[in-house]
C-alpha positions in Angstrom: 22.4 41.9 -23.0 19.7 44.2 -21.9 20.4 47.8 -23.4 17.8 49.8 -22.0 14.3 49.0 -19.2 11.4 50.7 -19.1 9.5 50.6 -15.7 6.1 51.7 -15.1 6.5 54.8 -17.4 3.7 57.4 -17.0 2.9 60.4 -18.9 -0.4 62.7 -19.1 -1.0 66.0 -21.0 -3.5 67.7 -18.8 -6.4 65.8 -18.2 -5.3 63.1 -21.2 -3.1 59.8 -19.5 -1.6 58.7 -22.4 1.0 56.3 -21.0 -0.2 54.9 -18.0 2.0 51.8 -16.7 4.6 50.9 -19.5 6.9 48.4 -19.2 9.4 46.8 -21.2 12.9 46.0 -22.1 15.4 45.5 -25.1 18.0 43.7 -26.2 21.2 44.8 -27.9 20.2 43.8 -31.6 16.9 43.4 -31.0 14.8 45.6 -33.8 11.4 46.2 -32.2 8.6 47.7 -34.1 6.1 49.8 -31.6 2.6 49.6 -32.7 -0.9 50.7 -31.5 -3.8 53.0 -32.7 -3.4 56.2 -33.4 -2.8 58.6 -30.3 -2.4 55.8 -28.0 1.5 57.5 -27.6 3.7 56.4 -29.3 5.7 59.1 -30.8 5.8 60.3 -27.0 7.4 57.3 -25.7 10.2 57.7 -28.4 10.3 61.4 -27.8 11.1 60.2 -23.9 13.3 57.7 -24.4 15.1 60.4 -26.6 15.5 62.5 -24.0 13.4 64.9 -26.1 10.4 64.4 -23.2 10.3 64.0 -19.5 7.9 61.5 -18.0 5.5 61.7 -15.5 6.1 58.7 -13.2 8.2 55.0 -14.0 11.7 54.7 -15.2 14.2 54.8 -17.9 17.3 53.2 -18.1 20.0 52.7 -20.3 23.1 50.7 -20.3 25.9 53.1 -19.9 28.0 54.3 -22.6 25.0 53.5 -24.8 24.5 56.0 -27.9 21.2 56.6 -29.2 20.0 58.3 -32.5 16.5 59.5 -32.7 14.7 60.6 -35.8 13.0 64.3 -36.0 9.8 64.6 -37.6 10.4 68.4 -37.8 14.1 68.4 -39.3 16.1 72.0 -39.8 19.2 72.3 -42.4 21.8 75.0 -41.9 21.0 77.6 -43.9 23.3 78.1 -46.9 24.1 74.4 -46.1 24.3 71.9 -49.4 23.0 68.0 -49.1 26.2 67.3 -49.6 27.4 69.4 -46.6 24.5 68.2 -44.1 26.2 64.9 -44.5 29.6 65.6 -43.7 28.7 67.2 -41.0 28.3 64.1 -39.0 32.0 63.3 -39.6 32.8 66.4 -38.0 34.7 64.7 -35.4 36.5 62.3 -37.9 38.0 65.7 -39.6 39.1 67.1 -36.4 41.3 64.0 -35.7 42.6 64.2 -38.8 43.5 67.7 -38.1 45.4 66.4 -35.1 47.2 63.9 -37.1 48.6 66.2 -39.2 49.7 68.7 -36.5 51.4 65.2 -34.9 53.0 64.1 -37.5 54.5 68.0 -38.0 55.5 67.6 -34.2 57.2 64.9 -34.5 59.2 65.7 -37.5 60.7 68.7 -35.4 61.0 67.1 -31.9 64.4 65.9 -30.7 63.6 64.3 -27.2 63.1 60.4 -27.2 60.6 60.2 -24.1 58.8 63.6 -25.7 59.0 61.4 -29.3 57.6 58.4 -27.4 54.9 60.1 -26.0 54.0 61.8 -29.2 54.3 58.5 -30.8 52.0 56.5 -28.8 49.4 59.1 -29.0 49.4 59.1 -33.0 48.8 55.4 -32.9 45.7 55.7 -30.6 44.7 58.5 -32.9 45.0 56.6 -35.5 43.1 53.5 -34.7 40.4 55.5 -33.3 40.5 57.5 -37.1 40.0 54.1 -38.4 37.3 53.1 -36.8 35.2 55.9 -37.4 35.9 55.5 -41.1 37.7 58.1 -41.6 39.0 56.5 -45.0 35.7 55.5 -46.3 33.7 58.1 -45.5 33.3 59.6 -48.7 31.3 56.0 -49.9 29.3 55.8 -46.3 27.9 59.2 -47.5 27.1 58.5 -51.7 25.7 54.9 -50.6 23.1 56.5 -47.9 22.3 59.1 -50.1 21.6 56.8 -53.6 19.9 54.6 -51.2 17.5 56.9 -50.2 16.8 58.1 -53.3 19.2 61.6 -53.9 20.8 61.8 -57.0 24.5 63.1 -57.7 22.7 66.4 -59.5 21.4 67.2 -55.9 24.5 66.8 -53.4 25.2 70.6 -54.2 21.7 71.5 -53.7 21.3 74.0 -51.1 19.5 72.0 -48.4 17.5 74.4 -47.1 15.0 74.4 -50.5 14.7 70.8 -50.1 10.5 69.1 -50.3 9.1 68.3 -46.7 9.7 64.7 -48.0 12.9 65.1 -49.0 13.7 66.6 -45.6 13.1 64.0 -43.5 14.9 61.6 -45.7 17.9 63.8 -45.5 17.5 63.6 -41.6 17.2 59.6 -42.1 20.6 59.7 -43.8 22.2 61.7 -41.4 21.1 59.2 -38.7 21.9 56.4 -40.5 25.3 57.8 -40.9 26.2 58.1 -37.4 25.0 54.5 -36.5 24.2 54.8 -33.2 24.3 52.2 -30.7 20.4 52.4 -30.6 17.9 53.6 -33.4 14.6 55.6 -32.6 12.8 55.7 -35.7 9.4 57.7 -36.0 7.7 56.7 -39.5 10.9 56.2 -40.8 8.8 55.3 -44.5 7.0 57.7 -44.7 8.2 59.9 -48.3 10.2 56.6 -49.4 9.5 55.1 -52.8 9.2 51.3 -53.2 13.4 51.2 -54.1 14.1 53.0 -51.1 11.8 51.3 -48.6 13.8 47.8 -49.6 17.0 49.4 -49.4 16.2 50.7 -46.0 14.7 47.4 -44.8 17.5 45.7 -45.9 20.1 48.5 -44.4 18.3 48.2 -40.7 17.7 44.3 -41.1 21.8 44.0 -40.8 22.5 46.8 -38.2 24.6 45.9 -35.9 22.9 48.0 -32.7 19.4 47.8 -31.5 16.1 49.3 -33.6 13.2 51.1 -32.0 10.7 51.9 -35.2 6.8 53.1 -34.8 5.8 52.8 -38.9 2.1 51.6 -40.2 3.8 49.9 -42.8 3.3 46.1 -41.8 5.3 44.9 -44.7 8.0 47.0 -43.4 7.3 45.4 -40.2 7.6 41.8 -41.3 10.9 42.3 -42.9 12.4 44.5 -40.3 11.4 43.4 -37.1 12.2 40.7 -34.9 9.5 41.9 -31.9 6.6 43.3 -31.4 5.3 46.1 -28.8 2.0 47.1 -28.6 0.7 50.3 -26.5 -2.9 49.3 -25.4 -4.7 51.4 -23.1 -1.8 53.2 -21.8 -0.2 50.0 -21.1 2.6 47.6 -23.5 2.9 44.3 -24.4 5.5 42.7 -26.1 5.7 39.7 -28.7 8.4 38.1 -30.3 8.6 37.8 -34.2 7.3 40.2 -37.1 4.4 42.0 -37.5 2.5 38.7 -39.4 3.6 36.5 -36.0 2.3 39.2 -33.3 -1.5 39.7 -35.6 -2.4 35.8 -34.4 -0.5 35.7 -31.2 -2.3 38.9 -29.9 -5.8 37.4 -30.7 -4.7 34.5 -29.1 -3.4 36.7 -25.7 -6.8 38.2 -26.1 -9.4 35.2 -26.1 -7.3 34.0 -23.5 -8.0 36.4 -21.0 -11.4 37.0 -21.9 -11.9 33.0 -21.3 -10.0 33.4 -18.3 -12.4 36.7 -16.6 -15.4 35.1 -18.2 -14.5 31.8 -15.9 -13.9 33.9 -12.9 -17.1 35.7 -13.4 -19.1 32.2 -13.2 -16.7 31.2 -10.2 -17.8 34.4 -8.6 -20.8 34.5 -9.3 -21.9 30.8 -8.6 -20.0 31.3 -4.9 -22.1 34.2 -4.3 -25.4 32.0 -5.0 -23.9 29.7 -2.3 -23.5 32.5 0.1 -27.0 33.4 -0.1 -28.7 30.2 0.2 -26.4 29.2 3.0 -27.6 32.7 4.5 -31.2 31.7 3.4 -31.0 29.1 5.8 -30.7 31.4 9.0 -29.2 29.0 11.2 -25.7 29.5 12.9 -24.0 26.8 11.5 -25.1 27.7 7.9 -24.4 31.7 8.7 -20.9 30.8 9.6 -20.1 28.2 6.7 -21.6 31.7 4.4 -19.1 33.8 6.2 -16.3 31.3 5.6 -17.0 31.5 1.8 -17.4 35.1 1.6 -13.6 35.4 3.2 -12.0 33.3 0.8 -14.1 35.2 -2.3 -12.7 38.2 -0.7 -8.7 36.9 -0.9 -9.6 36.3 -4.8 -7.6 38.2 -7.0 -9.8 39.6 -9.5 -9.3 39.9 -13.0 -9.9 43.0 -14.9 -12.2 42.5 -18.0 -10.2 42.7 -21.1 -10.4 45.7 -23.1 -9.5 46.0 -26.4 -9.7 49.8 -28.7 -12.6 50.7 -30.5 -12.4 49.7 -34.0 -14.0 51.2 -37.2 -16.1 49.0 -39.0 -18.0 49.2 -42.0 -18.5 47.7 -45.5 -18.4 49.2 -49.2 -21.5 48.1 -51.1 -22.4 49.0 -54.7 -26.1 50.1 -55.6 -26.0 48.3 -59.2 -23.8 46.7 -61.3 -21.3 47.7 -64.4 -21.2 45.8 -67.9 -18.3 43.8 -68.0 -16.2 46.5 -69.7 -15.7 49.6 -66.4 -12.9 51.3 -68.0 -10.7 51.8 -70.9 -7.4 54.3 -71.0 -6.0 54.9 -74.2 -3.0 57.0 -74.9 -2.6 59.4 -72.2 0.2 61.7 -71.4 0.8 64.1 -69.1 3.3 67.1 -68.7 4.0 70.3 -66.5 5.8 72.9 -68.3 9.4 71.0 -69.3 8.7 67.9 -67.5 6.8 65.0 -68.9 5.6 63.0 -66.2 4.3 60.4 -68.1 3.8 59.1 -72.4 1.7 56.6 -73.7 -0.3 55.3 -71.0 -2.3 52.0 -71.8 -4.9 50.1 -69.9 -8.2 48.1 -69.4 -10.3 47.5 -66.2 -12.7 44.8 -66.5 -15.4 44.1 -64.0 -14.7 43.0 -60.4 -10.6 43.8 -61.2 -8.5 45.2 -58.6 -5.8 47.3 -59.4 -2.8 48.6 -57.8 -1.0 51.5 -59.6 2.6 51.5 -58.4 5.6 53.6 -58.9 8.4 55.9 -58.1 7.7 59.1 -56.5 6.8 62.2 -58.8 5.9 59.7 -61.8 2.3 61.1 -62.1 0.4 58.4 -60.1 -2.0 60.7 -58.3 -2.2 62.9 -61.5 -3.2 60.1 -63.7 -6.1 59.5 -60.7 -7.3 63.1 -61.3 -7.3 62.9 -65.4 -9.5 59.6 -65.0 -11.9 61.3 -62.5 -12.1 64.3 -64.2 -10.5 67.2 -62.0 -7.7 67.9 -64.8 -7.3 67.1 -68.4 -4.4 64.9 -69.9 -2.4 66.5 -72.7 -3.3 63.7 -75.0 -5.0 60.9 -75.2 -8.9 59.7 -74.2 -11.1 57.5 -71.8 -14.3 55.1 -72.6 -16.4 54.5 -69.5 -18.3 51.0 -69.8 -21.7 51.4 -68.8 -23.6 52.0 -65.4 -20.3 52.8 -63.9 -20.5 55.1 -61.0 -17.0 56.3 -59.9 -16.1 57.2 -56.3 -12.6 59.1 -55.3 -10.4 58.9 -52.6 -8.3 62.2 -52.5 -5.3 61.5 -50.0 -5.1 65.4 -49.9 -9.2 65.2 -48.4 -9.1 68.7 -50.8 -12.9 68.0 -51.2 -13.6 68.4 -47.1 -14.8 71.8 -45.9 -12.6 73.1 -43.3 -15.2 75.2 -41.9 -17.8 72.6 -41.9 -18.5 70.1 -38.9 -18.4 66.7 -39.3 -21.9 66.1 -39.5 -22.5 68.9 -41.5 -19.6 67.7 -44.0 -21.4 64.1 -44.7 -25.3 65.3 -44.4 -24.7 68.1 -46.7 -23.7 65.3 -49.1 -26.5 63.1 -48.5 -29.6 65.7 -47.1 -31.8 62.8 -48.2 -30.6 60.8 -44.8 -32.0 61.2 -41.3 -29.6 62.5 -38.8 -29.8 59.2 -36.6 -28.9 57.6 -40.2 -26.0 60.1 -40.8 -24.4 59.8 -37.3 -25.1 56.1 -37.5 -22.4 56.1 -40.0 -20.4 58.5 -38.5 -20.6 55.9 -35.3 -18.6 53.1 -37.5 -16.2 55.8 -37.9 -15.9 56.5 -34.6 -17.2 59.9 -34.5 -19.7 59.2 -31.8 -21.7 61.7 -29.0 -20.1 65.6 -29.6 -17.5 64.2 -32.1 -19.8 64.5 -34.7 -20.0 68.6 -33.9 -15.9 69.0 -34.3 -15.2 71.5 -37.3 -13.0 69.4 -40.2 -9.9 71.6 -39.8 -9.2 70.5 -36.5 -9.2 67.0 -37.2 -5.9 64.9 -37.6 -5.0 63.6 -40.8 -6.9 59.8 -39.7 -10.0 61.9 -38.7 -10.1 63.3 -42.2 -9.6 60.0 -43.7 -12.5 58.5 -41.9 -14.5 61.0 -43.0 -14.1 61.1 -46.0 -14.3 56.7 -46.1 -17.5 57.7 -44.3 -18.8 59.8 -47.4 -17.2 56.9 -50.0 -19.1 54.2 -48.2 -22.5 55.8 -48.3 -21.9 56.9 -51.9 -22.3 52.7 -52.7 -20.4 53.6 -55.9 -19.3 50.4 -58.4 -15.7 51.7 -59.0 -13.2 52.8 -56.3 -10.6 55.3 -57.5 -8.0 55.2 -54.0 -5.1 57.6 -53.7 -3.3 56.5 -50.8 -6.4 54.7 -48.6 -4.2 53.5 -45.4 -2.6 56.8 -45.3 -3.0 58.3 -41.8 -5.1 55.0 -40.5 -3.6 53.2 -37.6 -3.1 49.2 -38.4 -6.6 48.4 -36.8 -8.2 50.5 -39.3 -5.9 49.3 -42.1 -7.2 45.7 -41.4 -11.1 46.6 -41.4 -10.6 48.7 -44.9 -8.7 45.5 -46.6 -11.9 43.6 -45.2 -13.9 45.8 -46.5 -12.5 45.9 -50.0 -12.0 42.1 -49.8 -15.7 41.5 -49.9 -16.7 44.4 -52.5 -18.3 43.5 -55.4 -17.6 46.1 -57.7 -14.3 47.6 -59.4 -11.1 49.1 -57.6 -8.4 51.2 -58.9 -5.6 52.7 -55.9 -2.5 54.0 -55.5 -0.5 52.7 -52.8 2.9 52.2 -51.3 1.8 50.0 -48.8 2.5 46.5 -49.7 0.8 44.7 -47.5 -2.4 46.3 -48.5 -1.2 45.5 -52.0 -1.4 41.9 -51.3 -4.4 42.1 -49.6 -6.8 43.9 -52.0 -4.9 43.4 -55.4 -5.0 41.0 -58.4 -3.4 43.3 -60.8 -0.2 45.6 -60.7 0.3 48.6 -62.7 3.4 49.6 -62.9 3.2 53.2 -64.4 6.8 55.2 -65.6 7.4 58.1 -68.0 7.0 55.2 -71.2 3.9 54.2 -70.0 2.7 51.4 -67.8 3.9 47.6 -67.5 0.8 44.8 -66.1 1.9 42.0 -63.7 -1.0 39.8 -62.8 -1.2 39.0 -59.0 -0.4 41.0 -55.7 2.7 42.8 -55.1 4.6 39.5 -53.8 3.9 38.2 -57.2 5.2 41.2 -59.1 8.1 41.1 -57.0 8.9 37.0 -58.1 8.2 38.2 -61.1 10.4 40.6 -61.4 13.3 38.3 -60.0 11.9 35.7 -62.3 13.2 37.9 -65.1 16.5 39.0 -63.8 17.8 35.4 -63.2 15.8 34.2 -66.6 18.5 31.7 -68.5 16.2 31.5 -71.3 16.6 34.2 -74.0 13.9 36.2 -74.7 14.6 37.5 -78.7 14.9 33.2 -79.2 11.4 33.2 -77.8 10.1 36.5 -79.6 10.0 34.2 -82.9 13.3 35.8 -84.3 14.6 34.3 -87.7 18.3 32.7 -87.1 20.1 35.6 -88.7 18.2 38.2 -86.3 18.4 36.0 -83.6 22.2 35.1 -83.9 22.7 38.9 -84.2 21.2 39.6 -81.2 22.7 37.2 -79.1 26.6 38.9 -80.8 24.7 42.0 -79.1 23.8 40.7 -75.7 27.2 38.8 -75.8 29.1 42.2 -76.5 27.0 43.8 -73.6 28.1 40.9 -71.2 31.5 41.6 -71.6 31.1 45.4 -71.0 29.0 44.8 -67.9 31.8 41.7 -67.2 34.3 44.7 -68.1 33.0 47.4 -65.6 32.3 44.8 -63.0 36.2 44.3 -63.1 37.4 47.8 -63.0 35.1 48.3 -60.2 36.7 45.3 -58.3 39.9 46.0 -59.5 39.3 49.5 -57.9 38.2 48.2 -54.6 41.1 46.3 -54.6 43.7 49.1 -55.3 42.0 51.1 -52.0 42.3 47.6 -49.7 45.8 47.8 -50.4 46.6 51.8 -50.4 44.8 51.8 -47.3 46.8 48.9 -45.4 50.0 50.5 -46.9 49.2 54.0 -45.2 48.0 52.1 -41.9 51.7 50.3 -41.6 53.1 53.7 -42.6 51.0 54.9 -39.8 52.6 52.4 -37.3 56.1 53.1 -38.9 55.8 56.6 -38.0 54.7 55.7 -34.6 57.8 54.5 -33.5 60.1 56.8 -31.8 63.1 55.8 -33.3 62.6 56.8 -36.5 62.5 60.2 -35.1 66.3 59.7 -34.0 67.5 60.4 -37.6 65.7 63.8 -39.0 66.5 62.7 -42.9 64.5 59.3 -41.7 61.7 61.2 -40.2 61.5 63.4 -43.2 61.7 60.7 -46.0 59.1 58.8 -44.0 56.8 62.0 -44.0 57.0 62.5 -47.5 56.5 58.7 -48.2 53.5 59.1 -45.8 51.8 62.0 -47.8 52.4 60.1 -51.2 50.6 57.2 -50.1 47.8 59.4 -48.9 47.8 61.2 -52.4 47.4 58.1 -54.1 44.9 57.0 -51.8 42.9 60.1 -52.4 43.2 59.1 -56.3 42.6 55.7 -55.9 39.0 56.6 -54.3 38.1 59.0 -56.9 38.4 56.1 -59.5 36.7 53.7 -57.3 34.0 56.3 -57.5 33.9 57.1 -61.1 34.0 52.8 -61.7 30.7 52.6 -59.5 29.0 55.5 -61.7 29.9 54.0 -64.9 29.0 50.2 -63.7 25.3 51.6 -62.3 24.6 54.1 -65.5 25.5 50.8 -67.5 23.0 49.1 -65.7 
């Protein structure tokens, strides 16, 4: 069933025509990824679909009654409102229904007229059904589940939302939107500010979402796991592909090749016809001139294909001006804290020539801080590093703090490499799409992606043999990310990169270091290998204590300890299951009591009506306590894990 149709959509800002002729349809249940280079109009298209912007031409048709949820990039919480209160606000209509139900109960207890009683009972039954469908009994658990999944702790529930960081505010906006469960979700970069565990939760949530989704994201791993279709905005038009991102990429290349071959074949045919026409005319006879005119008319009727165009792509490669020794870097017992807050301690690892290492871990654990310690920007609280021979370090700072805001693009690069000729600097910038007057733009006027390209230009020209990269794919469009990955793939040096981009990690890494407050854990392979090993560890049936070579006595003690731990976990899981079962039974009892109270005859005897109301309130009180017991059991189970 088609729920959205976009036809010939157009949108311009001044003389810049962003959307020229965009058309596509969306079926109920489809999850569409919207991709394209930076500035191609993806966010603009979402705003038009959400009613935040008006199109200049074309049309947007929605199925009647469709509820749209749009994730805003800039979200402001209500002054004085807590995190939990912001979530509660989503259920304001549910609370209003509950108040109406209580009022109807009071009215039905007092009314004597049977006709009026029947009318109120019918109204009560309909409202009660709507209340249940709106998750009136389970809203609190829904709020806690979404907040927990997106990385909010229980300690943050009572925190004033206005004081959240920018990333936390974005996650709060996403949480509210998911709780509303609209028929069509419009998400603009929902994976920003999410750590890996929150990303996995969101992917699982959206993969089973009952409505339709349109999502703008540069996270290719996310698009692979979530999307059923990909729509690419290219030169103001749209083209839709079936499948996820990995299915879209080869299909996109194949379609481009087919269009290019068709155009080339038509051009050959046209040139051949023109040559024949010219030859006929050269005979200068009436018959040959008529033949030429006839061919000209046929040629004029041919529908000319346009030459296929692709967006300009960044193209570059990294080179190392010299080789390092076999040992590149050794980090020993690194520790770092800010005031009372300890980020990490006992960090130990070594890098050898040619290593390609991804450094991952939860947000706020200190990954960027660790890189800054290694390059000497800040000093660790404790620990030391030892460098190998001939190591030249190149550092990519995700904040681009080393760029001078008042310099032009050309001066920023040229001042760093004064021995180069201007044409050499401009040539390097041209590889990163800075051409013509672009090189005279001040750094402060650039977008995040453009600043990243300037920083990559400088990094490429340095020709260092050890690259330390802090979120290098941030702000880059997908084509630029692919080119960066190809450049790193052909790089002969050593790489240490902090990244949340799992697709990027899969492309470049041969080792993964997971940072936590107690140090780093090393895994061989890329991100998928790391996840497979985690899963294997969870499912491993062999006892690790036996593998460690314990004595029989120590082994028996460890087995008893593990058995007791398993029994405790089982008891906690059983407690959760029992609490869930009790909640389900009480919800059923409350629903039956509501059906009973909706019957007009019960109010014929006032004492029966009063007794029914008291029983209903007793069940509601028990249900409230059951919810509290359920939450407590779940919390105990999570804590034990």
